[in-house]
C-alpha positions as CSV (number, residue, x, y, z in Angstrom):
1,M,-59.5,-7.4,35.1
2,D,-63.0,-7.5,36.1
3,R,-64.3,-10.0,34.0
4,S,-67.5,-8.9,35.5
5,A,-67.8,-5.4,33.7
6,L,-66.5,-6.1,31.3
7,A,-69.0,-8.6,30.3
8,D,-71.8,-6.7,30.8
9,F,-70.2,-3.8,29.8
10,L,-69.5,-5.7,26.3
11,R,-73.0,-6.6,26.1
12,R,-75.1,-3.7,26.9
13,R,-73.2,-1.7,24.0
14,R,-74.0,-4.2,21.8
15,E,-77.3,-4.3,22.2
16,A,-77.8,-1.0,21.8
17,L,-76.8,-0.7,18.5
18,Q,-78.7,-1.7,15.4
19,P,-77.1,-2.9,12.4
20,R,-78.2,0.5,10.6
21,D,-75.4,1.9,13.0
22,V,-72.6,-0.1,11.4
23,G,-73.1,-0.7,7.5
24,L,-75.2,-4.0,8.4
25,P,-78.0,-5.3,6.3
26,T,-81.1,-5.8,9.4
27,G,-82.6,-8.7,8.3
28,A,-84.8,-10.8,8.1
29,R,-86.8,-9.8,12.3
30,R,-84.6,-10.4,15.3
31,R,-85.4,-11.7,18.4
32,A,-82.7,-10.4,20.5
33,P,-82.2,-6.0,20.5
34,G,-78.8,-5.0,19.1
35,L,-76.2,-6.4,16.8
36,R,-75.5,-10.5,17.7
37,R,-72.2,-12.0,19.0
38,E,-71.1,-12.3,15.7
39,E,-71.4,-9.2,14.2
40,V,-69.3,-7.0,17.0
41,A,-66.6,-10.4,16.1
42,A,-66.4,-9.8,12.4
43,L,-67.0,-5.9,13.3
44,A,-63.3,-6.4,15.5
45,A,-61.7,-9.3,13.4
46,M,-61.8,-11.8,16.5
47,S,-63.5,-15.7,16.7
48,A,-67.4,-15.1,17.5
49,D,-66.0,-18.0,20.2
50,Y,-63.8,-15.1,21.7
51,Y,-66.1,-12.2,21.7
52,T,-69.2,-14.4,23.3
53,R,-66.6,-15.9,26.2
54,L,-65.9,-12.5,27.2
55,E,-69.2,-11.2,27.4
56,Q,-69.8,-14.7,29.2
57,R,-66.8,-13.8,31.6
58,R,-64.8,-16.5,31.2
59,G,-62.3,-15.1,28.3
60,P,-58.3,-14.5,28.8
61,Q,-57.6,-10.6,29.4
62,P,-57.5,-9.1,26.1
63,S,-54.8,-7.6,25.0
64,E,-54.7,-3.5,24.1
65,Q,-55.3,-4.2,20.2
66,M,-57.9,-6.2,21.3
67,L,-59.4,-3.8,22.4
68,A,-59.1,-0.9,20.2
69,S,-60.5,-3.5,17.4
70,L,-63.7,-4.2,19.8
71,A,-63.5,-0.1,20.9
72,R,-63.5,0.4,17.4
73,A,-66.4,-1.9,16.2
74,L,-68.7,-0.6,19.3
75,R,-68.2,2.8,18.0
76,L,-66.7,3.7,21.0
77,T,-66.7,7.1,22.7
78,T,-63.1,8.3,24.0
79,D,-64.7,8.1,27.2
80,E,-66.6,4.3,27.1
81,R,-62.8,3.1,25.0
82,D,-61.3,4.6,28.5
83,Y,-63.7,2.5,30.5
84,L,-63.6,-0.9,28.0
85,F,-59.0,-0.6,28.7
86,Q,-59.6,0.3,32.9
87,V,-62.5,-3.1,33.7
88,A,-59.9,-5.1,31.1
89,G,-57.2,-4.5,32.8
90,H,-55.1,-1.8,30.7
91,T,-54.3,1.6,31.3
92,P,-55.8,3.8,28.5
93,P,-54.0,5.0,25.5
94,A,-52.5,8.4,26.2
95,A,-53.6,11.3,24.8
96,V,-51.2,11.2,22.1
97,S,-52.3,8.3,20.9
98,V,-55.5,8.9,21.0
99,A,-56.2,9.5,16.7
100,A,-55.6,5.8,16.7
101,H,-59.5,5.8,17.8
102,V,-61.7,6.6,14.9
103,A,-64.0,9.2,15.6
104,P,-67.5,6.9,16.0
105,A,-68.8,10.5,14.5
106,L,-66.7,10.2,11.3
107,L,-67.5,5.9,11.4
108,R,-71.0,6.6,11.4
109,V,-71.0,8.5,7.9
110,L,-68.4,6.0,6.3
111,D,-71.1,2.7,7.0
112,R,-73.4,4.2,5.1
113,L,-70.8,4.2,2.3
114,D,-70.7,1.4,-0.4
115,D,-70.8,2.8,-3.4
116,T,-67.9,5.6,-3.3
117,P,-64.6,5.1,-2.2
118,A,-64.0,6.1,1.6
119,L,-61.6,5.8,3.9
120,I,-60.8,7.7,8.2
121,L,-57.5,9.0,8.4
122,S,-55.1,10.2,11.5
123,N,-53.6,13.4,11.1
124,L,-50.1,11.9,10.3
125,G,-52.0,9.8,7.2
126,E,-52.5,6.7,8.5
127,P,-55.7,5.1,7.2
128,L,-57.2,4.3,9.9
129,V,-60.1,2.8,8.5
130,Q,-61.5,2.7,4.5
131,N,-64.6,0.7,2.8
132,R,-64.1,-1.9,0.3
133,M,-64.2,0.7,-2.5
134,A,-61.6,2.6,-0.9
135,D,-59.6,-0.6,-0.1
136,A,-59.9,-1.7,-4.8
137,L,-59.0,2.3,-5.1
138,F,-55.8,1.7,-3.0
139,G,-55.8,-1.8,-1.6
140,D,-55.3,-3.6,1.7
141,G,-52.4,-0.5,3.9
142,S,-53.0,-2.7,7.3
143,H,-49.9,-4.8,6.6
144,H,-47.8,-1.7,7.7
145,T,-46.6,-0.8,10.4
146,G,-44.5,1.4,12.3
147,L,-43.5,5.1,10.9
148,A,-45.3,2.7,7.5
149,R,-48.0,3.1,8.7
150,S,-48.2,7.1,7.7
151,E,-48.3,7.3,3.6
152,A,-46.1,10.6,4.0
153,Y,-43.2,8.4,5.3
154,R,-44.3,5.9,2.2
155,W,-44.3,8.2,-0.5
156,F,-40.5,9.8,0.7
157,T,-39.2,6.3,1.3
158,D,-41.0,4.3,-0.8
159,P,-41.0,5.0,-4.7
160,S,-44.3,2.1,-5.2
161,A,-46.0,4.4,-3.1
162,R,-46.1,7.4,-6.2
163,S,-47.7,4.4,-8.7
164,R,-51.0,5.5,-7.7
165,Y,-50.4,8.9,-8.9
166,P,-49.7,10.6,-12.4
167,E,-46.2,11.3,-12.0
168,E,-46.7,15.1,-13.2
169,D,-48.6,14.8,-10.1
170,H,-46.0,13.7,-7.5
171,D,-44.6,17.1,-6.9
172,R,-47.6,18.9,-5.8
173,H,-48.5,16.0,-3.9
174,S,-45.1,16.1,-1.7
175,R,-45.8,19.3,-1.6
176,T,-49.4,18.5,0.2
177,Q,-47.6,15.7,2.0
178,V,-45.2,18.0,4.2
179,A,-47.6,21.2,4.9
180,N,-49.8,18.7,6.9
181,L,-47.5,17.2,8.7
182,R,-46.1,20.1,9.6
183,A,-49.4,21.3,10.6
184,A,-49.3,18.1,13.3
185,Y,-46.0,18.7,14.6
186,G,-47.2,22.2,15.2
187,S,-50.3,20.8,16.9
188,M,-48.3,17.4,18.6
189,G,-45.3,18.9,19.0
190,P,-41.6,17.4,18.7
191,R,-41.6,15.0,21.1
192,S,-44.3,13.3,19.8
193,R,-44.9,10.4,16.9
194,A,-45.4,13.5,14.4
195,G,-41.9,14.7,15.5
196,E,-40.5,10.7,15.3
197,L,-41.9,11.2,11.4
198,V,-40.0,14.5,10.7
199,R,-36.9,13.2,11.9
200,A,-37.1,10.3,10.3
201,L,-37.5,11.4,6.8
202,R,-35.4,14.8,7.3
203,K,-33.0,11.9,7.2
204,A,-34.4,9.7,4.5
205,S,-35.2,11.4,2.5
206,T,-33.5,14.8,0.5
207,E,-36.2,16.0,-1.3
208,F,-38.3,15.9,2.3
209,A,-35.3,17.6,4.0
210,E,-35.7,20.7,1.5
211,L,-40.1,21.2,1.0
212,W,-39.5,20.8,5.0
213,E,-37.6,24.3,5.4
214,R,-39.9,25.7,3.4
215,H,-42.2,25.8,6.7
216,E,-46.0,25.8,4.6
217,V,-48.8,24.2,6.7
218,A,-52.0,23.2,5.9
219,R,-54.2,20.2,5.8
220,R,-54.6,20.0,2.7
221,F,-56.0,17.5,0.1
222,E,-56.7,18.4,-3.1
223,D,-60.6,18.5,-4.6
224,H,-59.9,16.8,-7.4
225,K,-56.9,14.3,-8.3
226,T,-56.5,11.6,-10.7
227,L,-56.0,7.7,-9.4
228,I,-53.8,5.3,-11.2
229,H,-55.4,1.8,-11.1
230,P,-53.7,-1.2,-12.0
231,E,-56.6,-2.5,-14.0
232,L,-59.2,0.6,-15.1
233,G,-56.4,3.0,-15.2
234,P,-56.4,6.4,-14.3
235,I,-59.9,7.6,-12.5
236,E,-60.3,11.0,-12.4
237,L,-62.0,11.6,-8.9
238,D,-63.6,14.9,-6.9
239,C,-62.4,14.7,-2.9
240,Q,-64.6,16.2,-0.7
241,V,-63.2,15.9,3.3
242,L,-64.8,15.9,6.6
243,F,-62.6,16.6,10.1
244,T,-63.2,16.7,13.9
245,E,-63.8,19.2,15.5
246,D,-59.8,18.8,16.7
247,Q,-58.8,18.0,13.6
248,S,-56.8,15.0,14.6
249,Q,-58.7,12.8,11.7
250,A,-60.6,12.9,8.1
251,L,-62.6,11.1,7.0
252,L,-62.3,11.2,2.5
253,V,-64.8,10.2,0.1
254,L,-63.8,10.5,-3.3
255,T,-66.9,10.4,-5.7
256,A,-67.2,11.1,-9.3
257,P,-70.0,13.2,-11.8
258,P,-73.0,10.9,-13.2
259,H,-72.1,9.3,-16.6
260,T,-68.4,10.3,-17.0
261,E,-65.8,8.0,-17.9
262,A,-64.9,8.6,-13.9
263,H,-68.4,7.5,-12.7
264,E,-68.0,4.2,-14.8
265,K,-64.7,3.2,-13.5
266,L,-66.2,3.3,-10.1
267,R,-68.8,1.2,-11.3
268,L,-66.2,-1.4,-12.3
269,L,-64.3,-0.8,-9.6
270,S,-66.8,-2.0,-7.4
271,V,-67.1,-5.0,-9.0
272,L,-63.7,-5.5,-9.3
273,G,-62.4,-5.1,-5.7
274,H,-58.9,-7.2,-5.5
275,Q,-59.4,-9.3,-8.7
276,H,-56.2,-9.1,-10.7
277,F,-56.8,-9.7,-14.2
278,P,-53.0,-10.5,-16.4
279,I,-52.7,-8.9,-19.6
280,P,-52.1,-10.9,-22.7
281,G,-47.8,-12.2,-22.2
282,E,-47.9,-11.4,-18.6
283,T,-46.4,-14.3,-16.0
284,S,-47.7,-14.7,-13.2
285,F,-46.5,-15.3,-10.1
286,P,-47.9,-17.1,-6.9
């Protein structure tokens, strides 16, 4: 681990960013250029003291998970991320894991979307980052680990994953999940994480196994979908998708036409956030 190189690199990348670059308000006049240390720490989900020690060349060696969070917070390119791993004494992620590093270009767009749900997915359907409106609409999926990080895996193995979609849309959504996964399987190969997902799902789900045999291949995202919020009920939304050049990641933006019921529900969603309001007669559990 090269503490000096790591500290200097983190400081220079921090100073090169402005608050607006990461979706933060500019606020009062700043004495120093770039982001504050505590802002980078918050974006990377670490303590300000830990990050400060890294910049002061006295922190412990960061874990690979911590480095991935820093790379995302500092909006590093893939080359910059690999350099960060190297000076911190770790081997850069293998090519098959590149999709876990969020594309800076997509992040810049996401940073500017605050009033409508938006999220970035890997080509395996793994939510890589989402804004507060997407958290409120879909829930926080950051606790999922392993294969369950993939929406496709949860769709075919966890019945609760389907509760956000009307029952009449389930068949279409199942076909979409399989077609997306087959596209990823084709580009990543049978020995990749896509292959691991396919093998696990063919064993776990008869429905998946039957759909897999259809050989439908497409990166599909319906341009119009209905999502069911536990408090607000059905919300009809338009879905726009922006892919990276290699199609390994996609930014999904969900909107509703002005002056519609769905538009008003999105406004309410912004206020509700993750709050839950029990209905009369409902029993609450701690």
